[in-house]
N, C-alpha and C positions, 0 to 999 in steps of 0.2 A: 324735714323728712316727709315724702309723699304719704298721705293717709292721715296725718296728724289731725286729731279731733273727731275722727270717725269711730263710732262705737257700734259693735255688732255682737250678737251672740249666735253662734252656730249650735243647734241642738241636735241630739240623737246622732251623732257621728260614731264611727268606730275606727279603731286602728287596725292595720293589716294583721291577720292571724288572730284576732280577738273578737269575741262576740259581745263583750261589754260596751255599752254606749256611754258616750260623755257629751258634756256641753263645753264649748270653747268660747271664751270671752275675748273680744278683740278691742283694743283701745289705743289710740294713738299710733296706729301702725304696728303694733306689737301684740303679742299673746299675753293677755293680762291674767288669765286663769283658765285651768282645765279641771272640771269637776264632773262627778258622776251625773249621768242624764237625770234630769227631773229636780236635782237640788237646786236650791235658789242661790244664783250668783249675786253676791251683795252689790249694792250700788257703789261701793267703794272700788270694786274691781272694774266696773264699766264706767263710772262717773255719771250714772244716772239712767234713765230709761233708754233702752237700745232697741234697734230693730232685731227681730228674731227670725232666723233662717232655719228651717227644719231640714236637716240633712237626710232624714228618713232612713237611717241605717246605712248611708254611704260611708265609704272608708276615707279617712282624712290622712294625708301625708304631708310632710313639708314640701314646699314649692321645689320643683325640679330645676336643674341647671344643666347647661352644656359647657363643659370646662374647656373646650377647644373649638372655636369656630373662626372662619373667615366669613364674617356676617354679610359683607357688601356682596361678596361673590355668591353666597347662599341665596341672598335676596334677588340677585340678578337671574337665578335659574327660574324665577316666577316670570320672567319676560324675555329670556334669551333662548337660542337654540340649544336644546339639551340632547346630547349624543350618547347618553349612557346605555341606550338600547341598541346602539350600532354593533353589529357582530363582525364587521370587516371594514377596510377602508372604503370599498365600493359602496357599502350601505351608508356610511357616514356621509359620502359624497352625494348620494341620492337624497338624503335627508337635507343636506345643505342646499342642493338645487331646489327643492320643494319650498324650503324656508325663504330663499331669495326671491322665488316666483311669487309667493304669497305676500311678502313685503312689498314687492313692486306693484302688485295688484290692490294693495289695501288703500283706503281712502287717503292715508298720509303719504303713500308712496315711499320710495327708497332713494335717498340722496346718494348719488354715486360717490360722494366724498365721505361719507359716514362709514365708520367701521362696523362690520357685521361681526359679532362676537358669538362663539359657540362655547359649550362647556362640556366637560365630563366624558371625552372619548377614552376608551380603555384598550389601547393598541397592544398591551402586553398579552391579551387574550386572542388576538388576531393571528392568523396563520402567517407563515413566513412570506407567502406571495400576496398577502393582502395588508401590507404595511403602508404607512403613509408616504406619499411622494409629493414633491413640489409640482411635477407635472399634472398630477390628479387633481390637486386643489386649484391650480390655475385653470385647468379645463372646466371645472364646476363653477368657478366664480368670476372669471374674466378680470376686468379692471376694477371690480368692487373690491375694496380692501377688507379681507376677512382674516380673522385671528381666532383659532380654536384652541382651548385650553384642556389639557389632559385631566383625567378624573383626579389624579393625585396632585395636580397644579404644579408639577415639577417639570413640565415641558409644554411647548405650544407647537401647533401646527399652522403655519401662516403662508399665505400665497405671496406672490412677488409684489403685488401692489401694496400690501400691508407691510412687507419687509422694507420696501423703499421708504415708506412714511415713518416707520419706526427706527430707521437707520440700522437694519439688521442685514447681515450677510448669511444667507441660508444655503444649505447644501442641497443635494438632490432629494433628500428626504423631506424637506420642507420644515424640519424639526428644529426647535431652539430649546436649549435646556438650561435648568438650574438658574443661577443668578442672573444670566443674561435674559432668560425668560421672565423672572420676577420683575426685572427693571422695565422690560418692554410691556408687560401686562399692565403695571401701574399707569403707564401712559394712556392706556385705553380710557381710563375713567376721566381724562381731561378733555374729552371731546365735547364739542358744542351740544348743549342740552343734556349732557350725561347727568349732571348733578340733580336736576329736577326729576328725571326719569328714576334715578337711584332712590331718592327719597321716598317716592311713591311705592317702589318695590320693597324698600325697608319696612314701610308700614304694613304691607301685605305679609311680609315674613314675620313681623312682630305679632300680628294677629294669629298667624298659623302657629307659631310657638305657644302662645297662650292656650290654643285649643288642644295642645298636647300636654299641658300642665307645666310649661316651662316659664320660670320667673326671672332667670338670670343666665348670662352668658359671659364667657371670656373671649374677647375678639382679638385675634391675631392677624387682622387685615394688614397688608403690606402697604401701609400709607401713613399719613400724618394722623394717626389714630386718635390721639388725645384732642387735637383741634377738631377733627371730624365729628367726634361724639359730642363735644361741647357745642358745635353748631346744631347737631341733631336734637340735642335736648332743648335747646333754646329756640329752635325754628318755629315759626308760626304755621299751623296747619293750613294747607291751601283751601280747605273746606271744613265746615263743622262736621263732627261725627254724626253719622246717621243713627238716629235714635233707635232704629229697628236693626241695626248691625248686631248680629248675634254675639260677634266676637267682643262687643263692648257693653253687652247687657249689664246693668247694675253698677256702671261707674258713675253713678250720680250725674248722668247725662242731663244737662239743662240747656243744651243748644249753644253754649258759650265756650265750648272746649276749643282752645286756640294754641295750646301748648304743642311743643314737638314731641319726641318719643317719650312715652311714659308707661309702656307696657312691659319694660324689661329693666332689670339691674344689669349694669354693663361694667366689666373691667376691661379697660383699653390698654392693650399691650403696646410696647415701645420697642422698635427694632434697633440693633446696634448703631447703624449709621445715624440714627436719630437721637442716640442716648445723650450725646454731649449737649445738644440743644435743649433736651428735656431737662437735664440737670441745671443748666444755666437759667431756665425758665422757673426753677424751683419745684419741679415735679419729682415725685417719688411714689413708690408703690403704696396705694391706700389713700392718696390725697383725693378729696372730692372734686369732681368736675364742676365748674361754675354752671348754674342754671339747671342742674340736674335734680334738685330737690332731694338730694341724697341717694339718687339711684345710680349715678355714674361715678366711677373712680379710676384713677390711674392703676393700670395692672403691672405685670412683670415685664422685665426686659426679654422680648422673645428673640431667640436666636435659632438659626438653622445650621446644625453641625455637618449634616450630610444629606444625601438625596433620598430616594424612596425605592421600594421594591419594584413597583410597576415601571419605573423608568430605568431600573437596574442600575441605580446610582447610590443606593444605601451602602455605607462603607462597612465592610465585612472583613472578618479574618480568614474566611475561606472564599475561593473564587466562585463566581456564578456558575451554575452547572450546564448552562446551555449558550455560553458565549466563549468563543476562541478568537485570539489567544486568551489566556486566563485574565480576568477581570475582577476586581475586588470592590468596585464602586468608587465614590469620590467623597472627599471632605470639602465642605464649603469654606472652611477656615482652617488654618494650620492649628495644631494643638496649642501652641503658645499664644495664638490670637484668641482662642477660645478662653483660655485662663485669663488673659489681660482684660477682656470684656467682663468676665465674671468678677474680677477684682474691682473694676471701676464701678459696675452695677452694685456690688455689695457695699462698697465704701460710701456710696451716695444714696442708700436707702431703697434700692430696687431688689426685688426678688427676681430670680432667674426663672424662665420657662424655656428650656432648651430642647428642640427637636433632635432626636437621635433614634434612628430606626435599626441600622445594622449593629451587629454585636461589638465590632471594633469602635464604632462611633460611640457607643453607649460607655465602653471602657474609658475612652479619652474624656468624655464629659464628666464621668464620675471622678475621674483623677482631678480634673480641673476644679470640681466643686470641693473636693477634699482639700486641695491646696489653698483655696481662697475662702473657705468656710461660707460659700454661698448657700442661700436657702431658697427653696422654691420647688420647682418640679422639672422632671424630664418628661417631655411630651413624646408619646407614642411608645417608646422603649419596646419596639416590636421584637427584636431578637436579643437575647441576653445570654451571656456566658454564665454557667451556674455559680461561679465564684462571685459574680457581680450582683446577683440578686439580693443577698443580704446587705450589701453596701447602701442600698437605697435606705433601709431602715437605720443603718449606723449613721449615715449622713443626714438623717431626717428629711430626706427628699420624697416628695409625692411622685408616684407614678401616675401620670395623666394618660389613660388608656382609652382606646376607641375600639370596643369589641366588634363592631359591624365590619371593621377592616379585615378581621380574620375571616369572616364570611365571604367577603369580596376577594380576598386574596388566597383562599385555600387552594385553589387550582394553580395560582401563580407560584405559590410556595413550592409546589411538587415540581414545577417546570424550572425554576431558577435557584431555589434554595433546597436542592435535592441532598446536599451534603452540608447542612449548616454547621456553623462553629458554635452555636448556642441553642437555646430553646425559643422558638417563635411563640409570641403571644402567651407569655407565661404568667397568666392572671392568677391562677390559684397558688403557684409558687411564690409570687410576690406577696399575696395576702398571708399565706402561712408564714412568711418570714417577718411578718409584722409591718409590712410596708403600707402606708396610707395610699389607697386607691382612689382616683377621682375619674369619672367617666364623661365622655363626650363623643362628638361625631366627626370633628374635622370637617364640618359642612363647608363647602358642597361635595367634599370627597365622598361622604355619606350623608344621607339626609339628617336634617336637624330634628331628630326624634328620639328622645330618651328611652321609650319603650323598645324601639328597635335595638338600641344598645343593651338594654337590660336583657331582652330576649336572647340576643347573641351570647352574652356573657353567662347566662343560666343554662341554655339548652345546647349551645354549641352548634347550632344549625338553624337555618331559616325555614326548613320544611320538615315535617314529621315524616316524610318519605325518604329523607336523606340521613345517613348516620351522622352523629356529632363529629365535629373536627376536634381532636385533642380532648376528648371528654375528661381526662385527668386534670385539665386546666380550667374547667368550668366553675363558676362561683355559684353559691346558694343564692336564693332570690333576696334574702335579707341583706347580704353583702352588697349585691349588685344595685338594690334599691337605695341603700344608705349611700353608696358612692356616687349616686345620681342626683343627690339633694344637696342643696347649698349649705346645709348645717351638718351633713355627714351623718345623719341618723334616719331611721325609717319612721319615726314618729316625732310629732312637734311636742315642745315643752314650753312652759311659761317662760317668758323673757325673750323668746324667739321673735324675729320679725314676723309680722302677720303675712307670711307667704305660705299659702296653702293650696292644696289640691283636693278635690272631692272626686272620688272614683265610684263607679257604678259596679265594680267587681273588686273582690279582694285579690290583690296581685299574688298572694301566697297560696290561693286555691287554683291557680292556673296551671294546667297540666301540659300544654303544647306551646311550641314557639309562635304559632299562628295566633293563638289566643292572647299571648303577651303582647305581640305586635299590634293588636287591634284593641288594646285596653282602652275602655271607654271613659274619657274624662268628662265629668258632669260640670266641673266649675274650677276656675283658677283664680286665686286671690294674691295680689301683690300689694304689700304694705297696707293691708286692710281695705283695699279696693278691689272689685271684681274686674278682671281683665278679660274673662270669658266665663259665661254661664249659660247652661241649658235649663236651669232650675226656674221655677215660677214663684213669684212672690219675694225675691230677694231685693 
């Protein structure tokens, strides 16, 4: 276990909503004891003399997690063209032209055979006469192969050069959707030099997560995820960590750090098409990844049952309100296929993590879980029939929710789900029904930032100037924070892993969404080691 043998005492910490100060003893990567501040923690608790860190009244919470990421794609936003700000197809193409020009004029230049990849365009919010076209992207890019991924990752906008190389047939829109796009997108990571570039971006994303208090993720990248993370945990660092890098202050840096990824716990999901191979290799949910020092484990079988709201492909019981003729969305797998995969996964020790956004897709997935006794989570659960909400608790399934999506989608909901067959983003209804909630981002669909998710869940709006969206579905701060921690609580307890975050503000004293989103993290500890710290003397 990472952190074994490290002994630390954090003094004068507080828990959210409390003025009482405590001392926290860390030993062997776990919390050994929590006592009133100033009391003497015995040597048996710490194993002997230990470094002392004065929290100076800061608020201590368990380490935060993001229970739904596509981490490679999120990391790539640190180095790829980001189109999230484009308000039209024309604006997106202008951004693409500028990006291509900058790449060509850079010292490295731009290889005409290399794919240029862009991320996070949101054409569902663009006007009818500003939608993607093949002609527009061809005019902007010429013979340079270009592939742009939508914000929800359920479709891509590709030019003719990229389509030829990817073996795609594209229509006048230039759009490729759902499973065809998923397959094409995965091919982009096999380009020359992609692996080295990606590992460096992964390190940047890892450090960024630590600055936000994140200690663990569930990664549902569409790849050989178990093998990928095994390599990342085992990879030698291309250079020693910089002793002055604030993101790594206090990690006992001695100039000899040569390990791979060590700043996050990772649960690596397995997709259905790779499930048989994973079973034959002896994997199942919870098995430790080799070389990870206990930080990496095999995750759930991740399955995508339907599409998304923004691509208008989430499978619903009522037709979309701005599409003619009537359209209800699409299923990625037939109901009997979903049930069959659930059965195989459950029989071989895999939990399930099934994407379901439309209300009809959620019903189908719940039915499959009931018939196979599958355990795990439904991912997103964005629109639910009232009768299906208590079924989550009855079936002991977790609702893995991404509250920022409600902020991003509130205007799209009005446009395309004007007559829903269920309740969109039923956070409070799920909680009141006794359903276990776990929160995340679905990064890069939304930024990997738990404070953004907590703020969206609590305030129902990104801005104090705009009224909350569905205020009846907002969660209290305690529930939202607990759903964002790896232990499912808002405060640490003895015996927990030594995954801790020190905050400069009490999250329960925050009164605006802006303040919650800007929550100042002072330090992040993973398994007894600091992965980020702005403190002095640690």
